[in-house]
C-alpha positions, 0 to 999 in steps of 0.5 A, spaced: 476 523 457 474 528 460 471 526 465 475 526 472 475 520 478 474 521 484 478 515 489 479 514 496 483 510 500 485 507 507 492 505 508 492 500 515 498 501 517 502 500 525 503 508 527 498 511 523 492 510 518 491 514 513 485 516 509 487 520 501 481 523 498 483 524 489 481 526 483 483 523 477 484 526 471 488 524 465 493 520 470 494 526 473 491 526 480 490 532 484 488 530 492 483 534 496 482 530 501 486 528 507 486 524 514 491 521 517 490 519 525 495 514 529 493 508 529 490 504 536 490 496 536 495 495 531 501 491 533 507 489 527 501 490 521 497 486 524 490 487 528 491 486 535 484 490 538 478 491 534 475 497 537 480 501 538 482 499 529 476 501 528 475 508 532 481 510 528 479 508 522 472 513 523 477 519 525 481 518 519 475 518 515 472 524 519 478 529 517 478 527 510 471 529 510 471 535 514 477 538 508 471 537 503 465 538 505 461 530 504 462 524 507 465 517 504 461 510 502 465 507 498 473 506 500 479 503 495 484 497 501 490 496 502 492 490 505 499 489 508 504 484 506 504 479 512 504 472 512 503 474 503 505 469 498 505 471 490 506 464 486 504 465 478 497 462 476 495 460 467 489 461 465 487 457 458 480 459 454 478 458 448 475 464 444 467 462 442 465 467 438 464 467 430 468 473 427 473 470 433 475 477 435 477 476 442 471 482 447 472 483 455 468 478 456 474 473 453 479 477 458 473 476 463 474 468 463 481 466 463 482 470 469 477 466 473 480 460 469 487 462 473 482 462 479 482 455 479 487 453 482 486 449 489 487 455 495 489 452 501 484 454 507 488 458 511 488 462 506 483 467 501 485 470 494 487 478 494 487 479 487 490 476 480 495 480 477 496 479 469 503 479 467 502 478 458 497 474 454 498 470 449 493 470 443 494 463 438 502 462 442 504 469 440 506 471 447 508 479 451 500 482 449 499 486 454 491 486 452 488 483 447 481 485 445 479 486 438 485 481 437 483 474 433 485 467 435 482 462 437 486 460 444 487 465 449 491 464 455 493 468 460 499 468 465 499 472 471 500 472 479 497 470 485 496 473 490 493 470 497 494 472 504 492 469 511 485 469 512 484 470 519 489 477 517 484 480 510 477 478 515 480 481 521 481 488 516 476 486 513 470 487 519 475 493 521 473 497 515 466 494 516 465 496 523 467 503 520 461 504 515 465 504 509 463 499 503 471 496 499 470 498 492 477 494 491 483 490 495 491 491 493 496 488 497 500 495 499 508 494 496 504 492 490 501 498 489 506 503 491 511 500 489 508 500 482 508 508 481 514 510 488 518 505 482 521 507 474 518 502 469 527 500 469 527 499 476 520 495 475 524 491 469 530 490 471 530 487 478 529 492 485 527 492 492 522 497 494 521 498 502 517 502 506 520 503 513 514 504 517 512 505 525 511 498 527 515 493 521 518 495 515 515 490 508 521 489 503 517 487 495 522 485 490 520 487 483 523 483 476 520 484 469 515 488 470 512 485 475 511 484 482 516 477 484 516 476 493 515 481 499 517 480 506 515 483 512 521 485 518 519 487 525 522 492 525 520 499 524 521 507 526 517 506 534 523 502 535 527 508 535 523 512 537 523 506 544 530 508 543 531 514 544 526 514 550 530 508 553 537 512 552 534 518 553 531 517 560 524 522 557 517 521 554 516 517 548 512 522 545 518 527 547 523 522 543 519 521 537 520 529 536 527 529 539 527 524 532 523 528 527 526 535 528 534 533 530 536 525 528 540 524 523 541 517 521 549 518 518 553 518 524 559 520 520 554 526 518 552 528 524 552 535 526 556 535 534 557 543 535 549 545 537 546 542 541 539 542 544 535 540 551 531 534 553 527 533 559 528 527 563 523 522 567 522 523 574 526 530 574 525 537 573 531 538 570 532 537 563 540 534 558 543 536 554 545 532 547 548 533 540 546 531 534 551 526 533 550 523 539 543 522 538 545 519 530 549 514 534 543 511 537 538 512 531 545 509 526 545 502 531 538 501 530 537 502 522 544 498 522 540 493 524 534 493 519 538 494 514 543 488 516 535 484 517 534 487 510 541 483 506 538 477 510 532 477 506 536 478 500 540 472 502 533 468 504 530 470 496 536 468 493 538 475 489 545 475 487 543 482 484 539 488 484 541 490 478 536 496 479 539 498 485 534 499 492 528 505 492 527 506 500 519 510 502 516 509 509 516 515 513 523 515 516 526 515 510 524 522 512 531 523 516 537 525 514 542 521 512 538 514 512 541 514 504 548 514 506 547 509 511 543 504 506 547 505 501 554 502 505 551 497 508 547 494 502 551 496 498 548 498 492 545 504 488 540 507 493 534 512 492 529 515 497 522 516 492 516 521 496 509 522 492 511 528 489 502 531 490 499 538 493 498 536 500 501 529 500 509 530 500 511 526 505 513 519 503 509 516 510 503 517 504 506 513 498 501 507 499 496 512 501 496 515 494 499 508 490 492 506 492 489 510 488 493 511 483 493 503 481 485 501 482 485 509 477 491 504 472 484 498 474 479 501 472 483 504 464 483 498 463 478 493 465 473 499 462 470 501 470 470 508 469 465 511 471 461 506 477 464 509 484 461 511 489 467 514 493 463 520 496 457 522 497 453 529 500 451 528 507 448 534 509 440 533 509 435 526 507 436 526 499 443 524 501 441 519 503 436 517 498 441 518 493 446 514 497 442 508 497 439 509 489 447 510 489 448 503 492 442 499 488 447 502 481 453 499 484 449 492 486 446 493 478 453 494 475 457 489 478 452 483 477 452 485 469 459 485 469 460 478 473 467 480 473 473 476 476 474 482 481 467 484 482 466 475 484 472 475 489 468 482 492 462 478 493 466 473 496 469 478 501 463 480 503 459 474 504 463 473 510 460 480 513 452 476 512 
């Protein structure tokens, strides 16, 4: 395939909101626009102020738009793992064609059949990810299309979340003037590409340490099997530094980024730096080792809570170890401390793309790459209307045509994913 596909991802985090514009071609990602702003109205991954969140989203979108001189129409949305639930589902359909060849239509029907199970009224479906297809009792089939059979089965995982959490996020996106192309669970998209195939197959914990919370996702046999969220993140470290050093929060954040070290034994005790004191016209001097002690205490607490989650999930062993990402993973010495507390192999992951070589962009990058992978599988390449020229009334007309074309395509495909999107749209009518 020589045609490039444009995607825009929206990662709504507790400390920052990130918008990424990426061009996908032959499984290669080229980042052409980035928006990253401090988020307001979000606490511990949950929206607490709709208006403030909408303004933050608009600001991040505006930053990304200025980089490319075009407006953003459509986004791939990441939903946080707060209150998310993952369960196994199964779908079964008969192949009705005379030649018994399995087609796209059969694929759509078997995915739809997996959605018939009852979902509690307080929960909403995010999506269903296939684990394997079974054709006439032949298992471990990744793509059954083109095969001959009479019975098609699907083993998959169904991801649901709190109706309140999902509707609040959708409301913010809608009020920011954006359309939703697809919705994915953040750790599913981020972990799918941060982990190697062996790590996903052998059993690995993917840990994303954000500003207000830390997300744990367990992958095994190639698939996401469970998620949980710990309400501790990088903002807590900043607050600790601000209190102990008696310095403004902004200054504490700068100190964390510039001088912070997570592992006390490796921190320097030689070089001193000055820190302004709140309410006084003076500065105090501290060493990196002193700062490392403050940071280390909070991170030790975090990793002990991670261990408690492992025990709660019944994890006896993690052959694939632990992969850590997120903004806090930039802290020097974090890998050493994690290995010391978790007593397993630890790898730090950072995206390797120009413009986003920071671990805080892992989820935003993962959303684009996961959406592209899904579009390839379901044959939806070419349906994107992610961007539109914003220089004249002609652009508005083009945008309207695109919307009409998108609606026509959705009605024609009538796929399970599209049905889910239309289901969400009903809440804004």
